C-alpha positions as a printed Julia matrix, in Angstrom:
64×3 Matrix{Float64}:
 24.04   -6.12  -63.8
 22.55   -4.48  -60.75
 19.0    -5.07  -59.57
 16.96   -3.43  -56.84
 14.94   -5.76  -54.61
 12.67   -3.83  -52.24
 11.75   -6.98  -50.3
 15.37   -7.95  -49.48
 15.8    -6.5   -46.01
 18.0    -8.99  -44.13
 20.64  -11.69  -44.46
 18.0   -14.4   -44.72
 16.42  -12.57  -47.65
 19.85  -12.22  -49.27
 20.36  -16.01  -48.98
 17.02  -16.64  -50.67
 17.89  -14.19  -53.46
 21.29  -15.86  -53.93
 19.7   -19.31  -54.03
 17.14  -18.18  -56.62
 19.84  -16.75  -58.89
 22.02  -19.84  -58.51
 19.07  -22.01  -59.56
 19.46  -20.65  -63.1
 23.24  -20.07  -63.03
 25.22  -22.01  -60.41
 28.39  -20.14  -61.43
 26.94  -16.64  -61.07
 28.94  -14.14  -59.03
 26.52  -12.5   -56.63
 27.0    -9.57  -54.27
 23.96   -8.77  -52.13
 23.48   -5.62  -50.09
 20.35   -5.9   -47.94
 20.84   -2.43  -46.43
 20.73   -0.83  -49.89
 18.31   -3.5   -51.18
 20.49   -4.18  -54.21
 22.15   -7.19  -55.75
 25.01   -7.14  -58.25
 25.21  -10.19  -60.48
 27.74  -11.41  -63.02
 25.94  -14.16  -64.91
 25.36  -15.75  -68.28
 21.6   -15.68  -67.6
 19.53  -12.86  -69.05
 18.06  -10.11  -66.92
 14.56  -11.3   -67.81
 15.34  -14.81  -66.52
 16.77  -13.41  -63.27
 13.76  -11.18  -62.72
 11.44  -14.14  -63.35
 13.13  -16.48  -60.84
 13.37  -13.71  -58.26
  9.67  -12.92  -58.62
  8.85  -16.62  -58.27
 10.95  -16.66  -55.07
  8.94  -13.72  -53.71
 11.57  -11.05  -54.37
 10.47   -9.0   -57.4
 13.42   -7.07  -58.82
 13.71   -3.88  -60.83
 16.68   -2.44  -62.7
 18.71    0.27  -61.01
């Protein structure tokens, strides 16, 4: 799935986003793109769960 994260503007943000996703699925495949403010995720976790952990981390996400 691909999510848009307006607040992800740098590599540090991308690390925080990655860490948040891995907190619910350590085996998730994650591809962040801070310039485009998107993240592509292959995970067993649901989109709702990802959006919840990202919001809790300070990076609210929307679907693309």
